[in-house]
N, C-alpha and C positions, 0 to 999 in steps of 0.2 A: 554870331548872333543873327545876322541877316538870313543865313542858310536855315537856322533852326526855326526862325519866324516863318520863313517861306514854307518849310516842311509842315509846320502846324497848320498853316492856312490851307495847304493842299489837302491834308488829312481831314480837316474839318469840313471842307467842301465835299470831299468824297463821301463822308459819312452822311452829310445832308442829302446828297444825290441818292444814296442807297436807301435812306429812310423814306424819301419822297417816292422812289420807285416801289418800295414795299407798300407804302400807303396806297399808291395808285393800283397796285395789284390786288390788294385787299378790297378796295372800292369796286374793282371790276368783277369780283367774285363774291357776291352777297350770299349769305347763308340761305339755303333752301329750307325755309321753315316748314313748308308743307311736307317735304320729303322727311324731315325729322319727325313731323307729326305722324306720318305713315309708319315709320319705324317704331315709334312709341306705341302706336295702336297695335302693331304686329306683336310687340313684346307683351302687351297686355293680354292679347288673345291667347298667346302661348302660355302665359302665366295662369290664365283662367282655365285653360284646358288641363294643365297640370300633368300628373302621372309621368314625370321624367321625360316628357316629349322634347325632342330636339328638332331644330329646323334650320335650313339654309335657304336664303331667298336672294334672287337677282331679278330686277325688273328695270327695264329702260328701253331706249330707242335702239335701233339696229346699227347705228353709226356713231356711237359715243359711249361715255361711261354710264354706269347704272344710275337710275334715279333713286332706287332703293337697293341697298346691299346689306344683307344680314347673314353673318357667318358664311359668306360666299366662298371663302378659301378653306373651309372645314371639309374634310373628306367624309362622305356620306355613302351609305348603300344606294345603289342605283336601280335595283330591280330591272324590269324590262325597258325602262327609259334609255338604258345604254344601247339599245338596239339601233338607234339612229346612227351611232358611230359605226356599227357593223354594216348598216345599209350603205353608207357612203363608200366604205372600202370594197364592198361586194359589187356594187354597181360600177365603181371605178375600174375594178379588175376585169369586168366583163362588159366594158362600154360598147364593144362592137358586136355583142351577142345578147342583148337584154331580152330579146324575144325568142331565143333559142334555148333548148333544154340544157341544163347543167350537165356536161358530158360525163363527169365522174361521180355523180351523186350516189350511185349504188355502192361505191367504194367506202362511203362514210356511213352507210345505213345498215350494215350487217350487224347481226346480234351482238358481237363482241366489242364493237367500237364504242368508246366512252361517250360519243354523241347520243347514243340511243340505248346502251346496255342497261341503263337504270329503269327503263320502261318495261311494263309487263309484255309478254310475248304477243298477245292480241293487239296491244297498242303499237308495238313495233311494226306489225303487219299493216296497221292503219297508216302509220307514218310513211312506210315505203309506198303504199298505194297512192298517197297524196303528193309525195315529193320526188319520187325517183325520176319521173319523166317531165316534171314541171319546168317551165321556163325560168330563167333568172329573175325576170320581173315578177312572175307569179310567186316564187319563193320569197322574194322581198316583201310582197304584199301580205303573204301568209304570216311572216315573222312580225310584221307591223300591225297585225290585228285587223287587216282590211278585208278579210274573207271569212266565210262562215265555216270554220273548222273547229275541232276540239282544242282545248287548252294544251293538250299534249302535242298535237301537231303544230300549233302556234309556236310553242317553245322549241320543238324539234327543228323547225325551220331555222331558228337562230343557231342551233347546234350544228346543223348541216353547213351553214355559212361559216361558222367558226372553224369547223374542221377543214373545209375546203380552202380556207385562207391560211391554214397552217397550224391551227390549234390556238388555245388562249394566249400563250406567250407571243406567238408570231402576230396574232391579231392586235395585241397590245402594242407591239413594235410598229405595226403599220399605222395605227392611230396616232402614236407619238410622232412618227415621221411626217404625217400629214401637216401638222401644225404644232409648234412647241407649246402653245397655250392649252393643248390637250394632254399634257404630260401627267396630270393627276388621274386620268382615266385608266383603270386597271381591270383587265379581263382575266379572272383567275379560275373560272369554272364554267362548265357547260350548264345551261339552264336546267333547273329542277334537280341538280345534284346537290350534295351536302354543301351548305354555305360556309362551313368551317374547314373543309378539306379540299383544296389547299388554302381557301380563303374566299371572301365575298367579292363580288364585282362592285367596284367603288369609283367615286369621282367627286369633283367639287361643282358647286353651282357656277363658279367662274368658268370652268371648262365647258359646261353645257351652254352657258351664255355665249361663249366664243364661237361654238359650233353653230348655234342658231343665228347669231349675228351674221356669220359668213353665209349661211344658207339663205337668210332673208334678203341679203344684199347681192346674192348670186356671185360672191367672190370667195372662192375657196381654192387653194393651191392644188393644181392638178385635176380639177373638175371642169370639164368643158360644158358648153351650154346645153347640149343634148342630155347629158347625165344629170345636170342640175335640174332640168325640166322634169326628168323622170323622178328625181328625189322629191321635188315639190308635189308631184302628182300623188305619190304614195303618202306623203305627210299631210296632205290636205284633208280636213275632216268634212264629211258631207253633211253632217247634221247642222241645222241653223244655229248661229251663235250671235247674241247681241253684241254690237260693236264692230263686227267684221268677221271675215273668214279665219278659222283657226287652222294652223299647221302645228301638229302636236304629236308627241308620243308620251304616254303616261306609263306608269309601272307601279306594281304593288306586290308585297309579299306578306303573307299572314304567319310566317314563321318568325323566329327570334333573330334580330329585332323586327317588329312590325315596321313596314316601310311603305310609303306612298310618295310618288314623284310625279310631277306634272311639268313638262318642259316643251317649249316651242316658241311660236310667235303668233300674234294676231295681226292680220292685215287690215288696218283701219283706214279711215278716210284721210288721216294725217300721216300715214306711213306705218311701217311695221313696228310693233311693240314686242320685244323679246321678254319672255318670262321663264323663270325656273323656280320651282317650289319643291323642296326636298324635306320630307318629314320622317322621323324614326321614333320608335318607342320600344322599350324592352317588353317582351311578350308577357302579358299578365297571366293570372291563373287560367287554366284551361277552360273553365266554365264561362269566362267572359271574353275569350279570344276573338270570336266572330264579331261581337258588338264593338269591341275596342278597335278592331281593324277597320270596320265600317266607319267608325267615328274618326279615325285618323285620315281615311280617304276623304271624308267630308271636310275635315280641317284643311287639307291641302287645297281642295277645290275652293273653299271659302276665302282662303288667303289669295289665291290667284284672282278670283273674281272681284275681290275688294280692291286690289292694287291696279288691275288693268285699266279701269276708267281714269284713274288719277294719272297714270303714266301717259295715257293718250292725251289728256287735257294739258299736260305740261309741254307738249311738243310745240 
């Protein structure tokens, strides 16, 4: 009887301690009502937009969990926003020769190579003229939209990088090996080739957020300070932005599904704020495609600009 009484006393005390600990933990982690309000506002905005629009959003500081996360683990089409992952691998592979020409560029720019074979002959000539003797840094800048070249050359630069790094499958493997948080990023095709054969380039907002958190804090496995500075320089947007300097790569596709992505970080007075906004919509009737694509791009921009100030204020 004494043993049973002692056991009950110990068990009761343990339960009390666990309950107290749980209560203390709950008290230390109050509900972020403002963040919930922002998520509710986001859902209302998407509902008002309608037309089967889908979205994934991640917004928060560069050194912690998200302030707002909405469908952040859902796989979405990436459009050209995926090019930042390419840039990291390309600059890392050529860290000692960023300002030297890419030595084997011509090997991947001949007419029959899948990196350029889908372009018209005159366009292939334009691509070779711009990229064959360009430096590694210049090719990266062209791919990221930092130069005044045609859309074909802009995308062909990404294809040259993909080919030089071993093709879509090998580039995917390099990205996954860089950081396990990047495992949802899938490179399946060269830019401007058929999105259905063998499949689209895809990823999650979580993976993009992990990349930009690492870049904003200058902590990414295998990337030294010189390469990191080069990456920052390419990502930095020169146009003025309220709230602080933007480091960003967007992306958009007017084919099916319509896609608009904005991802990067803003360097604010309180520190970097990482943002990822990924939107997609089934392609509507041909007559309205352009207007709907423009509307989707406006939607992704409005979501970014609505959430950024709130994320900064919460730091």
